[in-house]
Structures are given as structure tokens and as C-alpha cells.
VEXDREN-2710 file (C-alpha; in Angstrom, 1 decimal):
% VEXDREN-2710
k/r/px/py/pz
1/UNK/-25.8/-35.1/78.1
2/UNK/-27.2/-33.5/75.1
3/UNK/-29.2/-35.6/72.5
4/UNK/-29.7/-35.2/69.3
5/UNK/-33.1/-33.6/69.0
6/UNK/-31.9/-30.7/71.4
7/UNK/-28.6/-30.6/69.2
8/UNK/-30.5/-30.0/65.6
9/UNK/-31.5/-26.5/65.6
10/UNK/-27.8/-25.3/66.5
11/UNK/-26.5/-27.9/64.1
12/UNK/-28.6/-26.8/61.3
13/UNK/-27.7/-22.9/62.0
14/UNK/-23.7/-23.7/62.0
15/UNK/-24.0/-25.5/58.8
16/UNK/-26.0/-23.2/57.1
17/UNK/-23.6/-20.6/58.2
18/UNK/-20.9/-22.5/57.0
19/UNK/-22.4/-23.0/53.5
20/UNK/-23.0/-19.0/53.7
21/UNK/-19.4/-18.2/54.5
22/UNK/-17.8/-20.4/52.5
23/UNK/-19.6/-19.1/49.5
24/UNK/-18.6/-15.8/50.6
25/UNK/-14.5/-16.4/51.0
26/UNK/-15.2/-17.5/48.1
27/UNK/-16.2/-15.0/46.3
28/UNK/-13.9/-12.1/47.7
29/UNK/-10.8/-14.9/47.0
30/UNK/-11.1/-14.3/43.4
31/UNK/-8.6/-16.1/41.3
32/UNK/-7.3/-18.6/43.8
33/UNK/-5.7/-17.4/46.9
34/UNK/-6.3/-13.4/46.1
35/UNK/-5.3/-13.4/42.8
36/UNK/-1.9/-15.0/43.8
37/UNK/-0.6/-18.3/43.0
38/UNK/-0.7/-20.2/46.4
39/UNK/-2.7/-22.8/47.6
40/UNK/-4.7/-22.4/51.1
41/UNK/-2.2/-24.0/53.2
42/UNK/0.5/-22.2/51.4
43/UNK/-1.1/-18.9/52.3
44/UNK/-2.2/-19.9/55.4
45/UNK/1.7/-20.6/56.4
46/UNK/3.4/-17.5/54.3
47/UNK/0.7/-15.1/57.0
48/UNK/1.4/-17.0/60.0
49/UNK/5.2/-16.9/59.3
50/UNK/4.7/-13.4/59.0
51/UNK/2.9/-12.5/62.4
52/UNK/5.9/-14.7/63.8
53/UNK/9.2/-14.1/62.8
54/UNK/11.0/-18.0/63.7
55/UNK/8.3/-20.3/64.1
56/UNK/8.5/-23.9/65.3
57/UNK/7.8/-26.5/62.9
58/UNK/5.2/-28.8/65.2
59/UNK/3.3/-25.3/66.5
60/UNK/2.8/-24.5/62.8
61/UNK/1.2/-27.8/62.1
62/UNK/-1.0/-26.8/64.7
63/UNK/-2.2/-23.1/64.0
64/UNK/-2.6/-24.4/60.7
65/UNK/-4.3/-27.6/61.4
66/UNK/-2.3/-29.8/58.9
67/UNK/-1.1/-33.2/59.0
68/UNK/2.6/-33.5/59.1
69/UNK/3.0/-35.1/56.0
70/UNK/0.6/-32.3/54.2
71/UNK/2.5/-29.4/55.6
72/UNK/6.4/-31.1/55.3
73/UNK/5.0/-30.7/51.0
74/UNK/3.5/-27.1/51.5
75/UNK/7.5/-26.2/53.2
76/UNK/9.2/-27.9/50.7
77/UNK/7.5/-25.8/47.9
78/UNK/8.0/-22.8/49.6
79/UNK/11.0/-23.5/50.1
80/UNK/12.0/-24.6/46.9
81/UNK/10.1/-21.2/45.6
82/UNK/12.6/-18.7/48.2
83/UNK/10.4/-17.7/50.4
84/UNK/11.3/-19.6/53.3
85/UNK/14.1/-21.6/55.2
86/UNK/14.0/-24.3/57.2
87/UNK/16.9/-24.9/59.9
88/UNK/17.0/-27.1/63.8
89/UNK/15.9/-25.1/66.8
90/UNK/18.8/-24.4/69.0
91/UNK/17.7/-25.7/72.0
92/UNK/16.4/-29.2/70.5
93/UNK/17.9/-29.8/66.7
94/UNK/15.5/-32.4/66.2
95/UNK/12.5/-29.8/66.3
96/UNK/12.7/-27.4/62.8
97/UNK/12.3/-23.5/62.5
98/UNK/10.4/-22.1/59.5
99/UNK/11.1/-18.7/58.9
100/UNK/10.4/-16.3/55.7
101/UNK/12.9/-14.9/53.3
102/UNK/12.7/-11.4/51.6
103/UNK/10.6/-12.6/49.2
104/UNK/8.6/-14.6/51.4
105/UNK/8.0/-11.6/53.6
106/UNK/7.0/-9.4/50.0
107/UNK/4.6/-12.1/49.4
108/UNK/3.2/-12.2/52.4
109/UNK/2.5/-8.6/52.4
110/UNK/0.9/-8.9/49.1
111/UNK/-1.5/-11.4/50.6
112/UNK/-2.7/-9.2/53.7
113/UNK/-2.6/-6.4/51.6
114/UNK/-5.0/-7.9/48.8
115/UNK/-7.2/-9.8/52.0
116/UNK/-7.6/-5.9/53.9
117/UNK/-8.6/-4.6/50.3
118/UNK/-11.6/-7.5/49.9
119/UNK/-12.9/-7.5/53.6
120/UNK/-12.5/-3.4/53.5
121/UNK/-15.0/-3.7/50.4
122/UNK/-17.2/-5.9/52.0
123/UNK/-17.7/-4.2/55.4
124/UNK/-17.2/-0.7/54.0
125/UNK/-20.9/-1.1/52.4
126/UNK/-22.6/-1.4/56.0
127/UNK/-23.5/1.5/58.1
128/UNK/-21.7/2.0/61.5
129/UNK/-24.3/0.3/63.5
130/UNK/-24.2/-3.2/60.9
131/UNK/-20.3/-2.6/61.5
132/UNK/-20.9/-2.9/65.1
133/UNK/-23.4/-5.7/65.5
134/UNK/-21.3/-7.8/63.1
135/UNK/-17.9/-7.8/65.1
136/UNK/-19.5/-8.4/68.5
137/UNK/-21.1/-11.8/66.5
138/UNK/-17.9/-12.1/65.5
139/UNK/-16.5/-12.2/68.7
140/UNK/-18.9/-14.3/70.5
141/UNK/-18.6/-17.1/67.9
142/UNK/-15.2/-17.1/68.4
143/UNK/-14.9/-17.0/72.1
144/UNK/-18.1/-19.7/72.3
145/UNK/-16.1/-22.4/69.6
146/UNK/-12.5/-21.5/70.8
147/UNK/-11.2/-24.7/72.5
148/UNK/-7.7/-25.0/73.7
149/UNK/-6.4/-28.0/71.9
150/UNK/-2.2/-28.1/72.8
151/UNK/-1.9/-32.1/73.6
152/UNK/-0.5/-33.5/75.6
153/UNK/2.4/-31.5/78.0
154/UNK/5.5/-33.1/79.7
155/UNK/7.3/-31.2/82.2
156/UNK/10.9/-32.6/82.6
157/UNK/14.7/-30.9/83.9
158/UNK/16.5/-28.4/81.7
159/UNK/17.9/-30.5/78.6
160/UNK/21.4/-28.6/76.9
161/UNK/20.2/-25.8/75.3
162/UNK/17.1/-24.7/77.3
163/UNK/18.7/-22.4/79.7
164/UNK/19.3/-20.1/76.9
165/UNK/16.2/-20.8/76.0
166/UNK/15.4/-19.4/79.0
167/UNK/16.8/-16.0/79.0
168/UNK/15.8/-15.5/75.4
169/UNK/12.4/-16.3/75.3
170/UNK/12.2/-14.1/79.1
171/UNK/14.1/-10.9/77.2
172/UNK/11.7/-11.5/74.5
173/UNK/8.1/-11.3/75.7
174/UNK/8.7/-9.3/78.5
175/UNK/9.9/-6.3/75.5
176/UNK/7.6/-6.7/73.9
177/UNK/4.3/-7.5/76.2
178/UNK/5.6/-4.3/78.7
179/UNK/8.6/-2.7/77.2
180/UNK/11.1/-4.6/79.5
181/UNK/14.8/-3.2/78.9
182/UNK/17.9/-5.2/79.0
183/UNK/18.3/-4.6/82.4
184/UNK/15.7/-7.8/82.9
185/UNK/17.6/-9.7/80.2
186/UNK/20.6/-9.0/82.6
187/UNK/18.5/-10.4/85.9
188/UNK/17.3/-13.2/84.2
189/UNK/21.2/-14.5/82.7
190/UNK/22.4/-13.6/86.1
191/UNK/20.1/-15.9/87.8
192/UNK/20.4/-19.0/85.2
193/UNK/24.3/-18.2/85.5
194/UNK/24.5/-18.8/89.3
195/UNK/21.6/-22.3/88.8
196/UNK/23.7/-23.4/86.2
197/UNK/27.2/-23.5/88.0
198/UNK/26.2/-24.6/91.8
199/UNK/22.8/-25.4/91.8
200/UNK/22.1/-28.7/94.4
201/UNK/19.7/-30.9/92.6
202/UNK/19.1/-32.0/96.0
203/UNK/17.7/-28.5/96.8
204/UNK/17.0/-26.7/93.6
205/UNK/15.1/-27.3/90.5
206/UNK/14.7/-26.5/87.1
207/UNK/11.2/-27.4/85.3
208/UNK/11.0/-26.9/81.1
209/UNK/7.1/-27.5/80.1
210/UNK/7.5/-29.0/76.6
211/UNK/5.0/-29.8/73.5
212/UNK/5.7/-31.9/70.5
213/UNK/10.1/-31.8/71.5
214/UNK/9.4/-27.9/71.7
215/UNK/10.1/-25.6/75.5
216/UNK/6.5/-23.7/75.8
217/UNK/7.3/-22.8/79.9
218/UNK/9.2/-23.0/82.7
219/UNK/9.9/-22.0/86.4
220/UNK/12.7/-22.6/88.7
221/UNK/13.0/-23.2/92.7
222/UNK/15.9/-22.5/94.7
223/UNK/17.6/-21.9/97.8
224/UNK/16.8/-17.9/99.4
225/UNK/19.1/-16.7/101.6
226/UNK/16.5/-16.8/105.0
227/UNK/17.3/-20.7/106.4
228/UNK/14.4/-23.1/105.8
229/UNK/13.4/-20.8/102.4
230/UNK/12.5/-21.1/99.0
231/UNK/12.1/-19.0/96.1
232/UNK/9.7/-19.2/92.9
233/UNK/12.0/-17.6/89.9
234/UNK/11.5/-16.8/86.2
235/UNK/8.2/-18.6/85.6
236/UNK/7.5/-18.2/82.3
237/UNK/4.7/-20.1/79.6
238/UNK/5.1/-18.7/76.1
239/UNK/1.8/-16.7/74.8
240/UNK/0.9/-19.6/72.4
241/UNK/0.6/-21.9/74.9
242/UNK/-1.3/-19.8/77.5
243/UNK/-5.1/-20.8/78.5
244/UNK/-3.8/-24.6/79.2
245/UNK/-2.9/-24.5/82.5
246/UNK/0.5/-24.6/82.3
247/UNK/2.2/-21.8/84.6
248/UNK/-0.5/-23.4/87.3
249/UNK/0.9/-26.7/86.9
250/UNK/4.7/-25.3/86.8
251/UNK/3.7/-24.1/90.5
252/UNK/2.1/-26.6/91.4
253/UNK/5.3/-28.9/90.5
254/UNK/7.5/-26.4/91.9
255/UNK/5.2/-26.6/95.2
256/UNK/5.7/-29.5/95.6
257/UNK/9.0/-30.0/94.9
258/UNK/10.3/-27.1/97.9
259/UNK/7.9/-29.1/100.1
260/UNK/9.7/-32.4/99.1
261/UNK/13.2/-30.8/99.9
262/UNK/11.8/-29.7/103.1
263/UNK/11.5/-26.4/102.8
264/UNK/9.1/-25.1/105.0
265/UNK/8.0/-21.8/102.9
266/UNK/8.3/-20.8/99.5
267/UNK/8.7/-17.3/98.5
268/UNK/8.9/-15.2/95.4
269/UNK/8.8/-11.7/94.3
270/UNK/7.1/-10.3/91.0
271/UNK/5.5/-7.2/89.3
272/UNK/2.1/-5.8/89.9
273/UNK/1.5/-5.7/85.8
274/UNK/1.7/-9.6/86.0
275/UNK/-1.5/-10.2/86.3
276/UNK/-2.3/-13.4/85.0
277/UNK/0.9/-14.9/86.9
278/UNK/-0.5/-13.1/90.0
279/UNK/-3.9/-14.6/89.9
280/UNK/-2.2/-18.4/89.6
281/UNK/0.6/-17.5/92.7
282/UNK/-2.7/-16.9/94.6
283/UNK/-4.7/-20.2/93.4
284/UNK/-2.0/-22.0/94.6
285/UNK/-2.2/-20.5/98.2
286/UNK/0.0/-17.7/98.1
287/UNK/-0.5/-14.6/100.2
288/UNK/0.9/-10.8/99.1
289/UNK/2.8/-9.8/102.1
290/UNK/4.6/-6.4/100.7
291/UNK/4.3/-4.2/98.2
292/UNK/6.5/-1.4/96.9
293/UNK/7.0/0.9/94.0
294/UNK/10.2/0.7/91.9
295/UNK/12.1/1.9/88.6
296/UNK/13.8/-1.1/87.0
297/UNK/13.9/-2.5/83.6
298/UNK/13.2/0.6/82.0
299/UNK/9.8/1.4/83.9
300/UNK/7.6/2.5/86.9
301/UNK/6.4/-0.6/88.6
302/UNK/5.0/-1.9/92.0
303/UNK/7.3/-5.0/93.3
304/UNK/5.2/-7.4/95.3
305/UNK/6.8/-10.3/97.6
306/UNK/4.3/-13.0/98.0
307/UNK/4.9/-16.3/100.8
308/UNK/3.5/-19.6/100.7
309/UNK/3.8/-22.2/104.0
310/UNK/4.8/-25.4/103.0
END
């Protein structure tokens, strides 16, 4: 364990940098929020909503690190100003989703433009070597001090609306990250529809990972065509929730369910571009048994079959 004396030089360095950086940002951030009437939290909210079209309020609160009461007041002010709207999340009406109006997008774009100009003026004074060193140093600070703080994740069976969320998020995330087209959405919709219509709860299960009332991940365990074999399908974790072990936990629960249901093996099909998922499968004990190039979802891919003996 580190004692206070050994920590002192680092503590002093961080505090010195914090004072310097606060002063620097104050100089860049002239006349309040870059010459706009928004508070710091209001500006952060506008920025985050500009990055993500529809943002559940619990995740927004986690991102801007504001307490619930303060964020509620901020959102109320922005709503009265006509910059945002709020409405219940389709999958869980207890959770609100915030989004920018046209006026809100214009305000966020103005903040972004002025921030860009201010930082450009700052780094534009530096030589190429200094800019490179600065970028590397900032990346290093971020990597060292970033610590996952997602909170308690609950795993549960699907509630009304969750299966629709599974389809929508699979389609949107894979389109954004890998350029997959509507063929993939159609495949997910068929898998989910078949599960909803005729699954045997003793032999098949779906799990939803939930954070503060909001779905952040899922996995399905369904009966395969081969006797004694179950199939893992539709493993997904929201990009904002990755890095917290949610995917590994979902796979582990799927494996445990398959064992308890009496299956002899668990199989899955994936594609080689899903590197993070494949690492999870490997750590869970799955073995690659076959792979084959194919053209699906509008892309040239390499499909892979994985198998775990239970």
C-alpha cells in the first residue's frame, strides 16, 4: 500500500497542473461559456446531446458527473429555453430520454465552433514537435487516470419493450461500427421473433444487462438443431458501457444456463471483425472450429464457428 509520503510528489504535481489548466481554460473560455449564456453544466449537456442523438438521462448524468437534482434543474432550464425535449424511453417508461431541438443543435454547434477556434489558437502557436509531445502527453494522462465507474449492473430476463430494444440497438450499433446494412437487422428481428413466439423457458433464455433502469447489453441462449446443443446468439454491449466486464458476465451467465438446462455443448457463429467479442469467447473456453469467407450484411466477412464442451 502506498503511504502519504510516497504519494506526495504526484499529488503536488497533479494539483499544480490542475491550477495551471484551470487558469488556461479560464483564459480560453472568455465571457462565460465561450461568449454564450450557458453555464458549464448546460454547455456539457448540450455537447453530449450533440454527440448522441437520444441520450437516457441516467447515462447523461453519469457522463457529465452531475447529481440528479442539479441535472434535473439544468434540463428544465434548457427545456424552457426550447433547446431540448424529454420523453420516456420506449423500453422503460420510468427512464427519460433527452434530445436536442433544432435550436439546441444550433446552440451546441456554436459552442463547438467557438471551442474549436479557441483551442486552435492555442496549439497553433506550437511547433510540430511540441504538438506531437502535447498530444502524446494528454493521451497518457487520460489513459492513466481513466477508471471505469459504471456502477452496479443487474442481469434480468427481458421486460416488455426489451426485445424491441435488442433489434434496434443491434441494427444501429453494427451499422455505425461496421457498416452492416438492413440484412443484419432482418436477421436479428427473425431471431428475436422466433424466441418471443415459441421459446421454452426451461431450455432457452434471454438476458438483459441493466444499469440504472436502462438496458446496456444482452445475450440469448437458444436450442440448436443438433441434439444436446445450445447456441449463444446476439451478444451485445452498448459502446458507452464497454470495458466494464459486462460482455464476459453475459457470456458466463449464458454458459451457466446452458449447463443447468442439460446441454452437452454450446456453439456460436460470429465474424472475424468482432475482435472484442471473440476475445470474450476465447476467455470463456470456446474453441474456433471452422471459418469461411462470405458476403453478408453488405460486407465481405469471414464467418467463424466456435464451440464449448459443457
